[in-house]
C-alpha positions in Angstrom: 23.9 25.1 -33.2 22.0 26.9 -30.4 18.7 26.2 -32.1 19.5 22.5 -32.4 20.5 22.4 -28.7 17.3 24.2 -27.7 15.2 21.7 -29.8 17.1 18.8 -28.2 16.3 20.1 -24.7 12.6 20.4 -25.6 12.5 16.9 -26.9 14.2 15.4 -23.9 12.4 17.3 -21.2 8.9 16.5 -20.2 6.3 19.1 -21.1 3.8 20.2 -18.5 0.2 20.1 -19.6 -3.3 19.5 -18.3 -3.8 15.9 -17.2 -6.8 14.0 -15.8 -6.3 12.8 -12.3 -8.6 11.0 -9.8 -10.3 13.4 -7.4 -10.8 10.5 -4.9 -9.8 6.8 -4.7 -11.6 4.8 -7.3 -11.9 1.0 -7.0 -11.3 -1.5 -9.7 -14.2 -2.3 -12.1 -15.9 1.1 -11.5 -17.4 3.3 -14.2 -15.9 6.8 -14.2 -18.1 9.8 -13.8 -17.2 13.5 -14.0 -17.2 13.7 -10.1 -14.4 11.1 -10.0 -12.0 13.3 -12.0 -10.3 16.6 -12.1 -7.7 18.4 -14.3 -4.3 19.4 -12.9 -1.0 20.5 -14.4 1.5 17.8 -14.8 3.5 15.5 -17.0 2.5 12.0 -18.0 3.1 10.4 -21.4 0.2 7.8 -21.5 -2.6 9.9 -19.9 -5.5 12.0 -20.9 -5.9 15.8 -21.3 -9.7 16.1 -21.0 -12.2 14.7 -18.6 -14.7 13.8 -21.3 -12.2 11.4 -22.8 -12.5 9.0 -19.8 -16.1 9.5 -18.5 -18.0 6.2 -19.0 -14.8 4.1 -19.2 -14.2 1.4 -16.5 -11.2 1.1 -14.2 -9.1 -2.0 -14.5 -7.1 -1.2 -11.3 -7.5 0.8 -8.2 -6.7 4.5 -8.9 -5.8 6.6 -5.8 -6.7 10.2 -5.3 -4.4 12.5 -7.2 -3.0 9.7 -9.4 -3.1 10.4 -13.2 -5.6 8.4 -15.2 -3.6 6.4 -17.8 -4.5 4.3 -20.8 -3.5 1.0 -19.1 -5.7 1.7 -16.1 -8.9 1.8 -18.2 -11.0 -0.5 -20.4 -14.3 -0.3 -22.2 -17.4 -0.7 -19.8 -18.3 -4.3 -19.0 -21.4 -5.4 -20.9 -21.5 -9.0 -19.6 -20.9 -9.8 -16.0 -19.7 -13.2 -14.8 -22.5 -15.4 -13.6 -25.2 -13.1 -15.1 -28.0 -14.3 -17.4 -27.5 -13.2 -21.0 -29.3 -13.4 -24.3 -27.4 -15.9 -26.3 -28.0 -15.1 -30.0 -27.1 -17.2 -33.0 -27.5 -15.5 -36.4 -26.9 -16.8 -39.9 -28.3 -15.7 -43.3 -31.0 -13.5 -41.7 -32.2 -16.2 -39.3 -31.8 -15.4 -35.6 -32.2 -17.8 -32.8 -32.1 -16.6 -29.2 -32.0 -18.5 -25.9 -30.9 -17.8 -22.4 -27.4 -18.4 -21.1 -25.3 -17.8 -18.1 -22.0 -15.9 -18.6 -18.9 -17.8 -17.3 -16.8 -14.6 -17.4 -16.8 -10.8 -17.9 -16.6 -9.1 -21.3 -16.6 -5.6 -22.8 -17.9 -4.9 -26.3 -16.2 -7.1 -28.9 -14.6 -9.4 -26.3 -15.0 -13.1 -26.3 -16.7 -14.8 -23.4 -17.8 -18.4 -22.6 -21.5 -18.9 -21.9 -23.4 -21.9 -20.6 -26.5 -22.5 -22.8 -29.2 -23.0 -20.1 -31.3 -25.1 -22.5 -28.7 -27.6 -23.8 -26.2 -27.3 -20.9 -23.5 -26.9 -23.5 -20.7 -24.3 -23.1 -20.3 -22.0 -26.2 -18.0 -19.2 -27.0 -19.4 -15.8 -28.2 -18.8 -12.1 -28.6 -20.3 -9.5 -26.3 -22.3 -7.2 -28.6 -24.6 -5.4 -26.2 -25.7 -5.2 -22.6 -26.2 -8.8 -21.4 -26.1 -10.0 -25.1 -23.7 -12.5 -26.6 -23.6 -13.3 -30.3 -22.5 -16.8 -31.4 -21.6 -17.4 -35.0 -20.8 -20.7 -36.9 -17.1 -19.9 -36.6 -17.2 -19.7 -32.8 
């Protein structure tokens, strides 16, 4: 009985551990570097326990100094910026055709983005596959 009660208390109570927090206020859409982060003792269920887990990620919201870094506050780094020129690449059966386009939105790796083909003036939908590179397939 005492063991069960002790186990129940452990399950219900938050456990203190190292968590990653902002060492200064970090704006939205910023790439995190080691200088932006510090470890502290605390409790958070959806956070990180090591600085190297978040370095290189991008903030999706403003994170204030001392605030824990959580999964919802981060995203993969942006590869395609809105209104930037991108390589628009169409590939099929080993044939690759590339042209220049203008991104109509932001996208991280694997995300869909609309692009204006600067040659044809048509808007196409593609997937961000690299820095300033969008792949268009016959299915898009």
